[in-house]
matplotlib code that plots the C-alpha trace (Angstrom):
import matplotlib.pyplot as plt

x = [19.6, 16.7, 17.0, 14.2, 15.3, 13.3, 15.8, 17.0, 20.8, 20.9, 18.0, 14.6, 12.1, 10.2, 6.5, 4.5, 1.0, -1.3, -3.2, -6.6, -9.3, -12.5, -14.9, -16.7, -15.8, -18.3, -20.4, -17.5, -17.1, -13.4, -11.4, -8.4, -6.0, -3.3, 0.4, 2.6, 6.1, 9.0, 10.1, 13.2, 14.4, 17.1, 16.5, 18.5, 20.4, 21.3, 19.0, 17.5, 13.8, 11.2, 7.6, 5.0, 3.5, 0.1, -0.9, -4.4, -6.8, -7.6, -10.5, -11.0, -8.0, -8.2, -6.0, -3.6, -3.8, -0.8, -1.1, 1.0, 1.5, 1.8, 4.8, 6.2, 4.4, 5.2, 3.7, 2.4, -0.4, -2.2, -1.7, -5.4, -7.0, -4.4, -5.5, -9.1, -8.4, -6.3, -9.3, -11.1, -8.8, -6.5, -2.7, -1.8, 1.7, 2.6, 6.0, 7.9, 9.0, 12.8, 13.8, 10.8, 10.2, 12.6, 13.7, 17.1, 17.6, 18.7, 22.2, 20.9, 17.8, 16.8, 15.8, 12.9, 10.2, 7.2, 8.8, 11.5, 8.9, 6.9, 9.9, 10.6, 7.0, 7.5, 10.7, 8.8, 6.1, 8.7, 10.4, 7.2, 5.8, 2.8, 1.5, -1.8, -3.2, -5.6, -4.0, -4.8, -2.9, -3.0, -2.0, 1.4, 0.7, -2.2, 0.0, 2.4, -0.5, -1.3, 2.3, 2.4, -0.6, 1.5, 4.6, 2.9, -0.8, -1.6, -0.4, -3.4, -6.7, -8.5, -7.6, -8.6, -7.4, -7.3, -7.8, -5.7, -6.1, -4.1, -4.5, -3.7, -4.5, -1.6, -2.8, -2.7, 0.7, 2.1, 0.8, 2.3, 5.6, 5.7, 4.7, 7.3, 10.0, 8.7, 8.8, 12.6, 12.1, 13.1, 11.3, 12.3, 9.1, 5.9, 3.7, 5.6, 5.6, 1.9, 1.3, 3.3, 1.4, -1.9, -0.9, 0.0, -3.1, -5.9, -7.6, -7.7, -8.9, -11.0, -12.7, -9.5, -8.4, -5.2, -5.1, -5.5, -2.7, -0.4, -1.1, -0.4, 2.9, 4.0, 3.5, 5.4, 8.4, 11.2, 13.4, 17.1, 20.1, 20.3, 16.7, 15.3, 12.3, 12.8, 10.6, 10.6, 11.8, 14.9, 14.7, 16.0, 12.7, 11.6, 14.1, 12.5, 9.1, 9.7, 10.2, 6.9, 5.1, 6.7, 5.9, 2.2, 2.0, 4.4, 3.7, 0.4, -0.6, -4.0, -2.7, -1.5, -4.9, -6.6, -4.4, -5.3, -9.1, -9.2, -11.1, -10.7, -13.0, -11.9, -12.9, -12.1, -12.2, -12.1, -11.9, -14.8, -12.4, -9.5, -7.3, -5.4, -8.2, -10.8, -14.4, -14.4, -11.4, -13.0, -16.1, -13.9, -12.3, -15.7, -17.0, -14.0, -14.1, -16.8, -16.4, -15.9, -17.3, -16.7, -17.3, -16.7, -15.7, -17.2, -15.2, -11.9, -9.4, -6.3, -6.1, -8.6, -7.0, -9.3, -10.4, -13.3, -16.5, -17.7, -14.2, -13.8, -17.3, -16.8, -13.3, -14.5, -17.5, -15.3, -12.7, -15.4, -16.8, -13.4, -11.9]
y = [14.3, 13.7, 15.4, 15.7, 15.9, 17.9, 16.7, 13.4, 13.3, 17.0, 17.1, 18.5, 16.0, 14.2, 14.5, 11.6, 11.3, 9.0, 6.4, 7.3, 5.4, 6.6, 9.4, 8.0, 6.1, 5.3, 8.3, 10.7, 12.7, 12.5, 15.5, 15.3, 12.6, 14.2, 13.8, 12.7, 13.9, 11.7, 12.4, 11.2, 11.5, 10.1, 8.3, 8.7, 5.5, 6.8, 5.1, 6.9, 6.2, 7.0, 8.2, 9.2, 12.6, 13.3, 17.0, 17.8, 19.2, 22.9, 23.3, 22.7, 22.6, 19.1, 16.7, 14.7, 10.9, 8.6, 5.1, 2.2, -1.0, -4.6, -6.9, -7.5, -4.7, -1.1, 2.3, 1.1, -0.7, 2.6, 4.0, 3.5, 5.0, 7.7, 10.1, 9.6, 10.6, 13.5, 14.7, 15.0, 17.9, 15.7, 15.4, 11.7, 10.5, 6.9, 5.7, 2.6, 1.0, 0.3, -2.6, -2.1, -0.3, 2.6, 2.7, 1.5, -1.9, -2.1, -3.7, -5.3, -7.4, -7.6, -3.9, -5.0, -4.9, -2.9, -0.4, 0.5, 1.1, 3.2, 5.3, 5.8, 7.1, 9.5, 10.7, 11.2, 13.2, 15.4, 15.9, 16.9, 18.9, 16.7, 16.9, 15.1, 12.8, 10.1, 6.7, 3.8, 0.7, -2.6, -5.7, -4.9, -1.2, -1.5, -2.9, -0.1, 2.3, 0.7, 1.1, 4.7, 5.5, 4.5, 6.4, 9.7, 9.7, 13.1, 12.1, 9.9, 11.6, 8.4, 5.1, 2.6, -0.9, -3.1, -6.8, -6.6, -6.6, -7.1, -10.9, -12.6, -16.1, -18.5, -20.2, -16.9, -16.0, -19.4, -18.9, -15.4, -16.6, -19.4, -17.1, -14.5, -17.1, -18.3, -14.7, -14.9, -16.4, -14.5, -14.4, -13.6, -11.9, -10.3, -13.1, -15.6, -13.2, -12.6, -16.4, -16.8, -14.0, -15.6, -19.0, -17.4, -15.2, -16.8, -18.2, -14.6, -13.0, -15.6, -12.9, -11.5, -12.2, -12.1, -8.3, -7.9, -10.4, -8.5, -5.3, -7.1, -8.3, -4.9, -3.6, -6.4, -6.9, -4.8, -5.4, -5.8, -4.8, -8.4, -8.0, -10.5, -9.6, -9.8, -9.0, -5.3, -5.9, -7.0, -10.8, -10.6, -9.2, -12.8, -13.4, -10.7, -12.0, -15.0, -12.4, -10.8, -14.1, -14.4, -10.8, -11.2, -14.4, -13.7, -10.0, -8.6, -6.1, -5.5, -2.4, -1.0, -1.5, -0.1, 3.0, 3.4, 3.0, 5.3, 8.4, 7.7, 6.5, 3.2, 1.7, -2.0, -3.4, -7.2, -9.6, -12.0, -14.8, -13.6, -16.2, -13.6, -11.7, -14.2, -13.1, -13.7, -11.4, -8.7, -9.0, -8.6, -5.5, -3.9, -4.7, -3.0, 0.1, 2.8, 4.4, 1.4, 0.6, -2.8, -3.6, -7.1, -7.2, -10.2, -12.6, -11.2, -12.7, -11.1, -8.2, -6.1, -3.9, -1.1, -0.7, -3.1, -1.1, -1.8, -1.1, 2.1, 3.4, 2.7, 4.3, 7.4, 7.8, 7.4, 9.9, 12.4, 12.3, 13.3, 16.7]
z = [9.2, 6.9, 3.6, 1.0, -2.6, -5.1, -7.8, -9.1, -9.5, -10.0, -12.5, -11.9, -10.4, -13.1, -13.6, -15.0, -16.3, -14.4, -16.4, -17.6, -15.7, -17.5, -16.7, -13.7, -10.6, -7.9, -9.0, -8.8, -12.0, -13.0, -14.0, -16.3, -15.1, -12.9, -13.0, -10.2, -9.3, -8.3, -4.8, -3.0, 0.5, 2.7, 6.0, 9.2, 8.3, 4.9, 2.5, -0.5, -0.7, -3.3, -3.3, -5.9, -5.2, -6.8, -6.4, -5.3, -7.9, -7.4, -5.0, -1.3, 1.0, 2.4, 4.3, 2.2, 1.8, 2.3, 0.7, 2.0, 0.0, 1.0, 1.6, -1.8, -3.6, -4.4, -5.2, -8.6, -6.7, -6.2, -9.8, -10.6, -7.5, -6.6, -9.5, -8.5, -4.9, -6.1, -8.1, -4.7, -3.9, -1.9, -2.3, -2.5, -1.4, -2.2, -0.9, -1.9, 1.4, 1.6, -0.6, -3.0, -6.2, -6.7, -3.0, -2.1, -0.5, 3.1, 3.6, 6.7, 5.9, 9.5, 9.2, 7.0, 9.7, 10.7, 13.1, 10.5, 7.8, 10.2, 11.0, 7.3, 6.8, 9.6, 8.0, 4.7, 6.4, 8.1, 4.8, 3.1, 6.0, 6.5, 10.0, 9.6, 6.9, 6.0, 5.6, 3.3, 4.2, 2.2, 4.0, 5.6, 4.9, 7.3, 10.0, 9.5, 9.9, 13.3, 14.4, 13.3, 15.5, 18.5, 17.4, 16.4, 17.4, 15.9, 12.4, 11.4, 11.0, 9.9, 8.3, 5.6, 6.3, 3.3, 4.3, 7.4, 11.1, 14.3, 14.1, 10.8, 9.7, 9.9, 6.7, 4.8, 6.2, 5.2, 1.6, 1.4, 2.7, 0.1, -2.8, -1.7, -2.0, -5.4, -6.7, -6.8, -10.2, -13.4, -16.7, -20.3, -21.3, -19.9, -21.1, -18.9, -15.9, -16.3, -16.4, -13.2, -11.4, -12.5, -11.2, -7.8, -7.4, -9.4, -6.3, -4.8, -8.0, -9.9, -12.1, -13.6, -17.2, -19.2, -19.6, -15.9, -15.1, -17.5, -15.7, -12.4, -13.7, -14.9, -11.4, -9.7, -12.0, -13.5, -16.4, -15.6, -17.7, -19.0, -20.3, -17.8, -15.6, -11.9, -8.9, -8.0, -4.4, -2.6, -2.4, 1.2, 2.4, 2.4, 5.2, 7.3, 6.4, 8.6, 11.3, 10.4, 10.8, 14.2, 15.0, 14.2, 16.3, 19.2, 19.6, 20.5, 17.8, 19.4, 21.3, 18.0, 16.5, 19.6, 19.3, 15.7, 16.3, 19.4, 18.4, 14.7, 11.9, 10.5, 7.1, 6.8, 3.3, 3.4, 0.5, 1.0, -0.1, 2.1, 3.8, 5.7, 7.6, 8.8, 9.1, 12.9, 13.4, 11.3, 13.5, 16.6, 15.1, 14.6, 18.0, 19.6, 17.4, 18.0, 14.6, 12.4, 8.9, 7.2, 3.6, 2.2, -1.4, -3.2, -5.4, -4.1, -1.7, -0.3, -0.9, -2.9, -5.5, -4.4, -8.1, -7.6, -7.9, -4.3, -2.9, -4.9, -4.1, -0.4, -0.4, -2.1, 0.1, 3.2, 2.0, 1.0, 4.5, 6.1, 6.5]

ax = plt.figure().add_subplot(projection="3d")
ax.plot(x, y, z, "-o")
ax.set_aspect("equal")
plt.show()
């Protein structure tokens, strides 16, 4: 049985302040930065998983937004944009997939795959009483959104796909696989961790500087009891990633995308430098989707952080147009 926990080890759920992002974003006047609550729930197979829950600002009653992160990332990836979406009178829920962030690792690494992640999201929605929502999926999170549309079609009202489609470039998948393995390294300080992150991602984000890489590192690493910094994910997800590369090549995800796009508005944000979602594939996605909008983000590869001015403006405009 799925059990949602309002408390953490018997204590009241914590509330945290979201980072301040300035007074304007894409023309939207920001209100006071909103706090998020720590939420925990247990899955059918007994794992204790975590999500950030940003309450909607007082105003219109609107559909919530669920944000899904990429392969080796976690809920911190959305810490900049979640408060801004919440200021649009939308509750924002950002889970850590199993084996990432504050969610427990799976004892069986073969459970790290798209259908398990989708089931976990369904469990979360059931625990929170969410019957319909707007979805934002970055990279693997977008693939999970596609799978979700086949498992529970009425859950997704509309979707934002961040640099992902049903057919992914083998070149990009190979790079991600290599970097995921390298990210098993440990570091003694944040400066070294930021340098590593910069070396791994500079080609995708040529405009970022040292402060940006430090923020990147703080989202991707955690400090252990020995004081060393380690990736904020179970290293065994790299074993399952080989299965993901097989899945995306051996299995036809086109029906999952067709299910997601059927009768829904789709916003595709694509990094103009992306080596994961090729331009031709993005064109095919648009030609097969009647309510499709595509925005290419200049000077960015895989995947846009969504804080880029063009990405944020497009995202806010899209969400504002929805119920």
